[in-house]
C-alpha positions in Angstrom: -8.0 9.6 1.2 -8.4 11.7 4.4 -5.8 14.2 3.2 -7.7 15.3 0.1 -11.2 15.3 1.6 -13.2 15.6 4.7 -13.3 11.8 5.1 -12.9 10.0 8.4 -11.4 6.6 7.8 -11.7 3.9 10.5 -9.2 1.0 10.2 -9.6 -2.2 12.2 -6.8 -4.8 12.0 -8.2 -8.3 11.3 -5.2 -9.9 13.0 -5.0 -7.8 16.2 -8.3 -5.9 16.4 -6.3 -2.7 16.8 -8.4 0.4 15.9 -6.8 3.3 13.9 -8.4 6.4 12.4 -7.2 8.7 9.6 -8.5 12.3 9.8 -7.1 15.2 7.8 -4.0 13.3 6.7 -3.1 12.2 10.3 -3.2 8.6 11.4 -4.2 8.0 15.1 -3.3 4.4 16.1 -4.1 2.0 18.9 -7.3 3.7 19.9 -9.5 2.5 22.7 -13.2 2.0 21.8 -14.2 4.9 24.1 -11.6 7.2 22.4 -13.0 6.1 19.0 -16.5 7.0 20.1 -15.4 10.5 21.2 -13.3 11.1 18.1 -16.2 10.1 15.8 -18.6 12.2 17.8 -16.4 15.2 17.5 -15.8 14.7 13.8 -19.3 13.7 12.6 -21.7 15.5 14.9 -22.2 19.3 14.6 -21.7 21.4 17.7 -24.4 21.1 20.2 -26.7 24.2 19.9 -28.6 23.6 23.1 -30.2 20.3 21.8 -29.7 17.2 23.8 -26.8 15.0 22.5 -28.1 12.0 20.6 -26.4 8.7 20.6 -23.7 8.6 17.9 -25.1 5.4 16.3 -28.6 6.9 16.1 -27.2 10.1 14.4 -25.2 8.0 11.9 -28.3 6.0 11.1 -30.3 9.1 10.5 -27.6 10.6 8.2 -27.2 7.3 6.2 -30.9 6.3 5.9 -31.9 8.8 3.1 -28.9 7.6 1.1 -29.8 4.0 1.4 -33.4 4.8 0.2 -32.0 6.6 -2.8 -29.7 3.7 -3.6 -32.6 1.2 -3.2 -34.8 3.3 -5.6 -32.0 3.4 -8.2 -31.6 -0.4 -8.1 -35.3 -1.0 -9.0 
């Protein structure tokens, strides 16, 4: 999936809890949580143009919120 698109795929093993990420057709395995945070920030957040850096989870919520509302409206 990550080869043919701009997707970032996060894989967490149910058995071991090991975190891996697929980006651009490359699989990065055995990532520490801090490394995952940095990688996701670099991939998902645009370059800082003088604005203060926002918490990654807040930025993701802001990006996903409009989509959730559209989905909720379509279900009604």
